[in-house]
TILUM-521968 format. One record per atom (N, C-alpha, C, O): atom name; x, y, z; residue in three letters; residue number from 0. Coordinates in nm, 3 decimals. Atoms other than C-alpha are relative to their C-alpha. Layout:
! TILUM-521968
> CA, X, Y, Z, ALA, NUM;
...
//
This chain:
! TILUM-521968
> N, 0.035, 0.053, -0.130, UNK, 0;
> CA, 0.700, 0.334, -2.449, UNK, 0;
> C, 0.125, -0.002, 0.089, UNK, 0;
> O, 0.232, -0.043, 0.045, UNK, 0;
> N, -0.112, -0.007, -0.094, UNK, 1;
> CA, 0.923, 0.383, -2.143, UNK, 1;
> C, 0.038, -0.140, 0.047, UNK, 1;
> O, -0.047, -0.226, 0.065, UNK, 1;
> N, -0.052, 0.127, -0.049, UNK, 2;
> CA, 1.140, 0.097, -2.028, UNK, 2;
> C, -0.011, -0.001, 0.152, UNK, 2;
> O, 0.037, 0.089, 0.220, UNK, 2;
> N, 0.017, 0.012, -0.145, UNK, 3;
> CA, 1.049, -0.021, -1.678, UNK, 3;
> C, 0.098, -0.105, 0.049, UNK, 3;
> O, 0.095, -0.220, 0.006, UNK, 3;
> N, -0.097, 0.093, -0.056, UNK, 4;
> CA, 1.332, -0.178, -1.482, UNK, 4;
> C, -0.052, -0.057, 0.130, UNK, 4;
> O, -0.090, 0.015, 0.222, UNK, 4;
> N, 0.039, 0.067, -0.124, UNK, 5;
> CA, 1.240, -0.432, -1.223, UNK, 5;
> C, 0.126, -0.026, 0.080, UNK, 5;
> O, 0.216, -0.098, 0.035, UNK, 5;
> N, -0.123, 0.011, -0.077, UNK, 6;
> CA, 1.494, -0.410, -0.948, UNK, 6;
> C, -0.016, -0.081, 0.128, UNK, 6;
> O, 0.083, -0.115, 0.193, UNK, 6;
> N, 0.023, 0.075, -0.123, UNK, 7;
> CA, 1.332, -0.597, -0.661, UNK, 7;
> C, -0.023, -0.147, -0.032, UNK, 7;
> O, -0.077, -0.181, -0.138, UNK, 7;
> N, 0.013, 0.143, 0.021, UNK, 8;
> CA, 1.338, -0.972, -0.623, UNK, 8;
> C, -0.057, -0.063, 0.127, UNK, 8;
> O, -0.025, -0.020, 0.238, UNK, 8;
> N, 0.051, 0.076, -0.113, UNK, 9;
> CA, 1.147, -1.212, -0.401, UNK, 9;
> C, 0.002, -0.148, -0.035, UNK, 9;
> O, 0.024, -0.185, -0.151, UNK, 9;
> N, -0.010, 0.144, 0.021, UNK, 10;
> CA, 1.137, -1.586, -0.359, UNK, 10;
> C, -0.116, -0.068, 0.070, UNK, 10;
> O, -0.163, -0.021, 0.174, UNK, 10;
> N, 0.108, 0.076, -0.063, UNK, 11;
> CA, 0.866, -1.839, -0.283, UNK, 11;
> C, 0.028, -0.149, -0.015, UNK, 11;
> O, 0.078, -0.194, -0.118, UNK, 11;
> N, -0.011, 0.146, 0.006, UNK, 12;
> CA, 0.873, -2.208, -0.202, UNK, 12;
> C, -0.140, -0.056, -0.022, UNK, 12;
> O, -0.234, -0.021, 0.050, UNK, 12;
> N, 0.129, 0.055, 0.036, UNK, 13;
> CA, 0.591, -2.405, -0.360, UNK, 13;
> C, 0.000, -0.151, 0.011, UNK, 13;
> O, 0.104, -0.216, -0.003, UNK, 13;
> N, 0.017, 0.145, 0.012, UNK, 14;
> CA, 0.457, -2.755, -0.336, UNK, 14;
> C, 0.001, -0.033, -0.149, UNK, 14;
> O, -0.041, 0.049, -0.230, UNK, 14;
> N, -0.005, 0.034, 0.143, UNK, 15;
> CA, 0.509, -2.941, -0.664, UNK, 15;
> C, -0.134, 0.018, -0.071, UNK, 15;
> O, -0.137, 0.065, -0.185, UNK, 15;
> N, 0.130, -0.015, 0.064, UNK, 16;
> CA, 0.134, -2.945, -0.734, UNK, 16;
> C, -0.040, 0.148, -0.015, UNK, 16;
> O, -0.110, 0.184, -0.109, UNK, 16;
> N, 0.026, -0.142, 0.013, UNK, 17;
> CA, 0.113, -2.570, -0.668, UNK, 17;
> C, 0.074, 0.057, -0.121, UNK, 17;
> O, 0.018, 0.133, -0.199, UNK, 17;
> N, -0.080, -0.050, 0.112, UNK, 18;
> CA, 0.393, -2.502, -0.914, UNK, 18;
> C, -0.060, -0.045, -0.132, UNK, 18;
> O, -0.069, 0.035, -0.226, UNK, 18;
> N, 0.060, 0.050, 0.124, UNK, 19;
> CA, 0.231, -2.722, -1.179, UNK, 19;
> C, -0.127, 0.078, -0.033, UNK, 19;
> O, -0.149, 0.116, -0.148, UNK, 19;
> N, 0.125, -0.072, 0.020, UNK, 20;
> CA, -0.104, -2.548, -1.132, UNK, 20;
> C, 0.026, 0.144, -0.045, UNK, 20;
> O, -0.040, 0.195, -0.136, UNK, 20;
> N, -0.032, -0.138, 0.035, UNK, 21;
> CA, 0.050, -2.201, -1.147, UNK, 21;
> C, 0.061, 0.007, -0.139, UNK, 21;
> O, 0.029, 0.098, -0.216, UNK, 21;
> N, -0.057, 0.003, 0.134, UNK, 22;
> CA, 0.255, -2.292, -1.454, UNK, 22;
> C, -0.109, -0.019, -0.106, UNK, 22;
> O, -0.106, 0.044, -0.212, UNK, 22;
> N, 0.110, 0.024, 0.094, UNK, 23;
> CA, -0.060, -2.422, -1.624, UNK, 23;
> C, -0.082, 0.127, -0.019, UNK, 23;
> O, -0.116, 0.164, -0.132, UNK, 23;
> N, 0.077, -0.124, 0.008, UNK, 24;
> CA, -0.252, -2.103, -1.541, UNK, 24;
> C, 0.076, 0.106, -0.078, UNK, 24;
> O, 0.018, 0.177, -0.160, UNK, 24;
> N, -0.083, -0.097, 0.071, UNK, 25;
> CA, 0.037, -1.888, -1.665, UNK, 25;
> C, 0.000, -0.030, -0.149, UNK, 25;
> O, -0.012, 0.061, -0.231, UNK, 25;
> N, 0.001, 0.042, 0.140, UNK, 26;
> CA, 0.048, -2.086, -1.988, UNK, 26;
> C, -0.133, 0.034, -0.067, UNK, 26;
> O, -0.135, 0.081, -0.181, UNK, 26;
> N, 0.132, -0.031, 0.056, UNK, 27;
> CA, -0.327, -2.044, -2.040, UNK, 27;
> C, -0.016, 0.150, -0.028, UNK, 27;
> O, -0.087, 0.189, -0.120, UNK, 27;
> N, 0.007, -0.146, 0.020, UNK, 28;
> CA, -0.282, -1.666, -2.009, UNK, 28;
> C, 0.111, 0.051, -0.091, UNK, 28;
> O, 0.118, 0.170, -0.122, UNK, 28;
> N, -0.108, -0.040, 0.088, UNK, 29;
> CA, 0.025, -1.666, -2.231, UNK, 29;
> C, 0.108, 0.080, 0.068, UNK, 29;
> O, 0.174, 0.164, 0.007, UNK, 29;
> N, -0.101, -0.073, -0.077, UNK, 30;
> CA, 0.253, -1.540, -1.957, UNK, 30;
> C, 0.107, -0.094, 0.052, UNK, 30;
> O, 0.085, -0.214, 0.065, UNK, 30;
> N, -0.102, 0.079, -0.066, UNK, 31;
> CA, 0.578, -1.656, -1.810, UNK, 31;
> C, -0.045, -0.026, 0.143, UNK, 31;
> O, -0.133, 0.043, 0.195, UNK, 31;
> N, 0.032, 0.030, -0.140, UNK, 32;
> CA, 0.560, -1.810, -1.465, UNK, 32;
> C, 0.023, 0.124, 0.087, UNK, 32;
> O, -0.061, 0.158, 0.170, UNK, 32;
> N, -0.034, -0.118, -0.079, UNK, 33;
> CA, 0.729, -1.504, -1.318, UNK, 33;
> C, -0.100, 0.112, -0.023, UNK, 33;
> O, -0.150, 0.171, 0.073, UNK, 33;
> N, 0.095, -0.109, 0.031, UNK, 34;
> CA, 0.504, -1.253, -1.497, UNK, 34;
> C, -0.137, -0.031, 0.057, UNK, 34;
> O, -0.204, 0.058, 0.112, UNK, 34;
> N, 0.130, 0.040, -0.055, UNK, 35;
> CA, 0.194, -1.448, -1.396, UNK, 35;
> C, -0.005, 0.019, 0.150, UNK, 35;
> O, -0.101, 0.074, 0.204, UNK, 35;
> N, -0.003, -0.011, -0.146, UNK, 36;
> CA, 0.297, -1.465, -1.031, UNK, 36;
> C, 0.002, 0.146, 0.045, UNK, 36;
> O, -0.065, 0.182, 0.142, UNK, 36;
> N, -0.006, -0.142, -0.036, UNK, 37;
> CA, 0.382, -1.094, -1.018, UNK, 37;
> C, -0.136, 0.064, -0.022, UNK, 37;
> O, -0.185, 0.136, 0.064, UNK, 37;
> N, 0.130, -0.057, 0.032, UNK, 38;
> CA, 0.054, -0.999, -1.188, UNK, 38;
> C, -0.106, -0.041, 0.102, UNK, 38;
> O, -0.182, 0.043, 0.150, UNK, 38;
> N, 0.102, 0.050, -0.093, UNK, 39;
> CA, -0.160, -1.218, -0.961, UNK, 39;
> C, 0.025, 0.050, 0.143, UNK, 39;
> O, -0.069, 0.085, 0.213, UNK, 39;
> N, -0.031, -0.049, -0.135, UNK, 40;
> CA, 0.021, -1.116, -0.643, UNK, 40;
> C, -0.034, 0.148, 0.011, UNK, 40;
> O, -0.086, 0.192, 0.114, UNK, 40;
> N, 0.030, -0.143, -0.003, UNK, 41;
> CA, -0.014, -0.748, -0.733, UNK, 41;
> C, -0.150, 0.025, 0.005, UNK, 41;
> O, -0.197, 0.110, 0.080, UNK, 41;
> N, 0.147, -0.013, -0.001, UNK, 42;
> CA, -0.387, -0.784, -0.808, UNK, 42;
> C, -0.057, -0.039, 0.137, UNK, 42;
> O, -0.148, 0.028, 0.188, UNK, 42;
> N, 0.046, 0.043, -0.133, UNK, 43;
> CA, -0.438, -0.972, -0.479, UNK, 43;
> C, 0.035, 0.106, 0.104, UNK, 43;
> O, -0.043, 0.131, 0.196, UNK, 43;
> N, -0.042, -0.105, -0.094, UNK, 44;
> CA, -0.245, -0.700, -0.293, UNK, 44;
> C, -0.095, 0.120, -0.010, UNK, 44;
> O, -0.136, 0.174, 0.093, UNK, 44;
> N, 0.091, -0.113, 0.020, UNK, 45;
> CA, -0.464, -0.427, -0.444, UNK, 45;
> C, -0.136, -0.029, 0.062, UNK, 45;
> O, -0.192, 0.056, 0.131, UNK, 45;
> N, 0.130, 0.038, -0.056, UNK, 46;
> CA, -0.785, -0.614, -0.351, UNK, 46;
> C, 0.004, -0.001, 0.152, UNK, 46;
> O, -0.088, 0.047, 0.218, UNK, 46;
> N, -0.013, 0.009, -0.145, UNK, 47;
> CA, -0.660, -0.679, 0.004, UNK, 47;
> C, 0.007, 0.139, 0.062, UNK, 47;
> O, -0.058, 0.165, 0.164, UNK, 47;
> N, -0.012, -0.138, -0.051, UNK, 48;
> CA, -0.564, -0.314, 0.058, UNK, 48;
> C, -0.134, 0.070, -0.007, UNK, 48;
> O, -0.174, 0.137, 0.089, UNK, 48;
> N, 0.132, -0.062, 0.013, UNK, 49;
> CA, -0.901, -0.196, -0.074, UNK, 49;
> C, -0.097, -0.055, 0.104, UNK, 49;
> O, -0.173, 0.021, 0.163, UNK, 49;
> N, 0.089, 0.064, -0.097, UNK, 50;
> CA, -1.084, -0.444, 0.149, UNK, 50;
> C, 0.024, 0.054, 0.141, UNK, 50;
> O, -0.070, 0.070, 0.218, UNK, 50;
> N, -0.035, -0.044, -0.135, UNK, 51;
> CA, -0.900, -0.317, 0.457, UNK, 51;
> C, 0.003, 0.151, 0.018, UNK, 51;
> O, 0.024, 0.199, 0.129, UNK, 51;
> N, -0.009, -0.146, -0.013, UNK, 52;
> CA, -0.909, 0.056, 0.381, UNK, 52;
> C, -0.125, 0.073, -0.045, UNK, 52;
> O, -0.126, 0.196, -0.046, UNK, 52;
> N, 0.123, -0.067, 0.041, UNK, 53;
> CA, -1.261, 0.125, 0.258, UNK, 53;
> C, -0.121, -0.069, 0.060, UNK, 53;
> O, -0.115, -0.185, 0.101, UNK, 53;
> N, 0.122, 0.057, -0.051, UNK, 54;
> CA, -1.614, 0.071, 0.375, UNK, 54;
> C, -0.105, -0.002, -0.109, UNK, 54;
> O, -0.099, 0.073, -0.206, UNK, 54;
> N, 0.115, 0.007, 0.088, UNK, 55;
> CA, -1.929, -0.026, 0.199, UNK, 55;
> C, -0.124, -0.014, 0.088, UNK, 55;
> O, -0.133, -0.106, 0.169, UNK, 55;
> N, 0.121, 0.002, -0.082, UNK, 56;
> CA, -2.268, 0.050, 0.353, UNK, 56;
> C, -0.120, -0.041, -0.083, UNK, 56;
> O, -0.131, -0.007, -0.201, UNK, 56;
> N, 0.128, 0.030, 0.064, UNK, 57;
> CA, -2.606, -0.094, 0.268, UNK, 57;
> C, -0.077, 0.131, -0.011, UNK, 57;
> O, -0.045, 0.228, 0.058, UNK, 57;
> N, 0.074, -0.124, 0.027, UNK, 58;
> CA, -2.858, 0.164, 0.146, UNK, 58;
> C, -0.056, 0.063, 0.128, UNK, 58;
> O, -0.041, 0.183, 0.150, UNK, 58;
> N, 0.060, -0.055, -0.123, UNK, 59;
> CA, -3.039, 0.203, 0.481, UNK, 59;
> C, 0.108, 0.056, 0.093, UNK, 59;
> O, 0.090, 0.164, 0.150, UNK, 59;
> N, -0.110, -0.048, -0.085, UNK, 60;
> CA, -2.709, 0.235, 0.674, UNK, 60;
> C, 0.061, 0.127, -0.057, UNK, 60;
> O, 0.097, 0.219, 0.017, UNK, 60;
> N, -0.055, -0.118, 0.064, UNK, 61;
> CA, -2.580, 0.484, 0.420, UNK, 61;
> C, -0.087, 0.122, 0.026, UNK, 61;
> O, -0.037, 0.230, 0.054, UNK, 61;
> N, 0.092, -0.110, -0.022, UNK, 62;
> CA, -2.892, 0.696, 0.457, UNK, 62;
> C, 0.009, 0.054, 0.143, UNK, 62;
> O, 0.008, 0.176, 0.164, UNK, 62;
> N, -0.013, -0.041, -0.140, UNK, 63;
> CA, -2.860, 0.702, 0.839, UNK, 63;
> C, 0.132, 0.076, 0.019, UNK, 63;
> O, 0.134, 0.180, 0.085, UNK, 63;
> N, -0.131, -0.063, -0.012, UNK, 64;
> CA, -2.490, 0.791, 0.812, UNK, 64;
> C, 0.000, 0.140, -0.062, UNK, 64;
> O, 0.048, 0.235, 0.000, UNK, 64;
> N, 0.003, -0.131, 0.068, UNK, 65;
> CA, -2.547, 1.074, 0.562, UNK, 65;
> C, -0.089, 0.097, 0.078, UNK, 65;
> O, -0.054, 0.214, 0.093, UNK, 65;
> N, 0.088, -0.088, -0.078, UNK, 66;
> CA, -2.838, 1.210, 0.768, UNK, 66;
> C, 0.071, 0.050, 0.127, UNK, 66;
> O, 0.056, 0.166, 0.164, UNK, 66;
> N, -0.074, -0.041, -0.121, UNK, 67;
> CA, -2.618, 1.213, 1.080, UNK, 67;
> C, 0.106, 0.105, -0.034, UNK, 67;
> O, 0.133, 0.194, 0.048, UNK, 67;
> N, -0.097, -0.102, 0.042, UNK, 68;
> CA, -2.354, 1.412, 0.887, UNK, 68;
> C, -0.068, 0.132, -0.031, UNK, 68;
> O, -0.018, 0.239, 0.004, UNK, 68;
> N, 0.070, -0.122, 0.040, UNK, 69;
> CA, -2.607, 1.658, 0.748, UNK, 69;
> C, -0.072, 0.069, 0.116, UNK, 69;
> O, -0.083, 0.192, 0.119, UNK, 69;
> N, 0.075, -0.055, -0.113, UNK, 70;
> CA, -2.803, 1.702, 1.071, UNK, 70;
> C, 0.041, -0.072, 0.128, UNK, 70;
> O, -0.035, -0.152, 0.181, UNK, 70;
> N, -0.051, 0.074, -0.115, UNK, 71;
> CA, -2.590, 1.584, 1.363, UNK, 71;
> C, -0.083, 0.026, 0.126, UNK, 71;
> O, -0.132, 0.137, 0.146, UNK, 71;
> N, 0.074, -0.020, -0.125, UNK, 72;
> CA, -2.763, 1.529, 1.698, UNK, 72;
> C, 0.082, 0.085, 0.097, UNK, 72;
> O, 0.204, 0.096, 0.084, UNK, 72;
> N, -0.069, -0.077, -0.105, UNK, 73;
> CA, -2.679, 1.750, 1.995, UNK, 73;
> C, 0.081, -0.096, 0.085, UNK, 73;
> O, 0.038, -0.210, 0.107, UNK, 73;
> N, -0.080, 0.089, -0.085, UNK, 74;
> CA, -2.400, 1.607, 2.213, UNK, 74;
> C, -0.073, -0.029, 0.131, UNK, 74;
> O, -0.140, 0.057, 0.188, UNK, 74;
> N, 0.062, 0.041, -0.128, UNK, 75;
> CA, -2.520, 1.415, 2.518, UNK, 75;
> C, 0.078, 0.062, 0.115, UNK, 75;
> O, 0.186, 0.117, 0.097, UNK, 75;
> N, -0.066, -0.050, -0.120, UNK, 76;
> CA, -2.433, 1.517, 2.873, UNK, 76;
> C, 0.134, -0.071, 0.020, UNK, 76;
> O, 0.233, -0.007, 0.057, UNK, 76;
> N, -0.126, 0.074, -0.015, UNK, 77;
> CA, -2.170, 1.241, 2.884, UNK, 77;
> C, 0.105, 0.049, -0.097, UNK, 77;
> O, 0.223, 0.061, -0.062, UNK, 77;
> N, -0.095, -0.047, 0.100, UNK, 78;
> CA, -2.012, 1.366, 2.563, UNK, 78;
> C, 0.054, 0.138, 0.040, UNK, 78;
> O, 0.174, 0.164, 0.026, UNK, 78;
> N, -0.044, -0.132, -0.044, UNK, 79;
> CA, -2.000, 1.724, 2.695, UNK, 79;
> C, 0.099, -0.009, 0.115, UNK, 79;
> O, 0.199, 0.063, 0.118, UNK, 79;
> N, -0.091, 0.022, -0.113, UNK, 80;
> CA, -1.838, 1.603, 3.017, UNK, 80;
> C, 0.134, -0.053, -0.048, UNK, 80;
> O, 0.239, -0.011, 0.001, UNK, 80;
> N, -0.123, 0.056, 0.054, UNK, 81;
> CA, -1.583, 1.403, 2.820, UNK, 81;
> C, 0.083, 0.106, -0.070, UNK, 81;
> O, 0.206, 0.107, -0.058, UNK, 81;
> N, -0.071, -0.108, 0.069, UNK, 82;
> CA, -1.493, 1.707, 2.608, UNK, 82;
> C, 0.068, 0.093, 0.101, UNK, 82;
> O, 0.183, 0.133, 0.083, UNK, 82;
> N, -0.057, -0.087, -0.105, UNK, 83;
> CA, -1.440, 1.920, 2.919, UNK, 83;
> C, 0.121, -0.068, 0.063, UNK, 83;
> O, 0.226, -0.005, 0.080, UNK, 83;
> N, -0.111, 0.076, -0.061, UNK, 84;
> CA, -1.222, 1.648, 3.077, UNK, 84;
> C, 0.120, -0.006, -0.097, UNK, 84;
> O, 0.234, 0.008, -0.054, UNK, 84;
> N, -0.108, 0.007, 0.099, UNK, 85;
> CA, -1.021, 1.614, 2.752, UNK, 85;
> C, 0.074, 0.135, -0.008, UNK, 85;
> O, 0.197, 0.140, -0.010, UNK, 85;
> N, -0.063, -0.133, 0.011, UNK, 86;
> CA, -0.961, 1.989, 2.729, UNK, 86;
> C, 0.083, 0.032, 0.124, UNK, 86;
> O, 0.190, 0.091, 0.113, UNK, 86;
> N, -0.075, -0.025, -0.124, UNK, 87;
> CA, -0.852, 2.007, 3.093, UNK, 87;
> C, 0.132, -0.077, -0.002, UNK, 87;
> O, 0.236, -0.023, 0.037, UNK, 87;
> N, -0.120, 0.081, 0.007, UNK, 88;
> CA, -0.603, 1.726, 3.039, UNK, 88;
> C, 0.097, 0.054, -0.105, UNK, 88;
> O, 0.218, 0.053, -0.084, UNK, 88;
> N, -0.084, -0.053, 0.108, UNK, 89;
> CA, -0.475, 1.880, 2.715, UNK, 89;
> C, 0.072, 0.127, 0.042, UNK, 89;
> O, 0.186, 0.151, 0.000, UNK, 89;
> N, -0.060, -0.125, -0.047, UNK, 90;
> CA, -0.407, 2.212, 2.885, UNK, 90;
> C, 0.118, -0.025, 0.094, UNK, 90;
> O, 0.211, 0.055, 0.100, UNK, 90;
> N, -0.104, 0.034, -0.097, UNK, 91;
> CA, -0.189, 2.041, 3.148, UNK, 91;
> C, 0.128, -0.049, -0.070, UNK, 91;
> O, 0.235, -0.045, -0.010, UNK, 91;
> N, -0.116, 0.058, 0.071, UNK, 92;
> CA, 0.045, 1.889, 2.888, UNK, 92;
> C, 0.088, 0.103, -0.058, UNK, 92;
> O, 0.189, 0.070, -0.120, UNK, 92;
//
C-alpha cells in the first residue's frame, strides 16, 4: 500500500460542547478526532459539490426534457431575431 503524506493543515475553533460531541462520535467510530473531522468534512464537501453541480428531474419533467432534446421545437420569431442580432454584434468585434 502506498504511503499518503498529508501536507495541508487547517484549524477550527469549537465550542466546548461541540468538541465533546465530535470526540464522542470519533470514539464511537474508532477514529482519532483529527481523522474523524477530516473524513466528515470531506464527505460533506463531496455532498455539497454534488448538490450544486448536478440536477435531478422528476419522471414527468425528465420525459419533457428528453423529448425536447430528441424533437426540438422550431425557433420562435423572437429567437430568430435574437440570433440575427447576436451574429451582427459578433461580426463587429
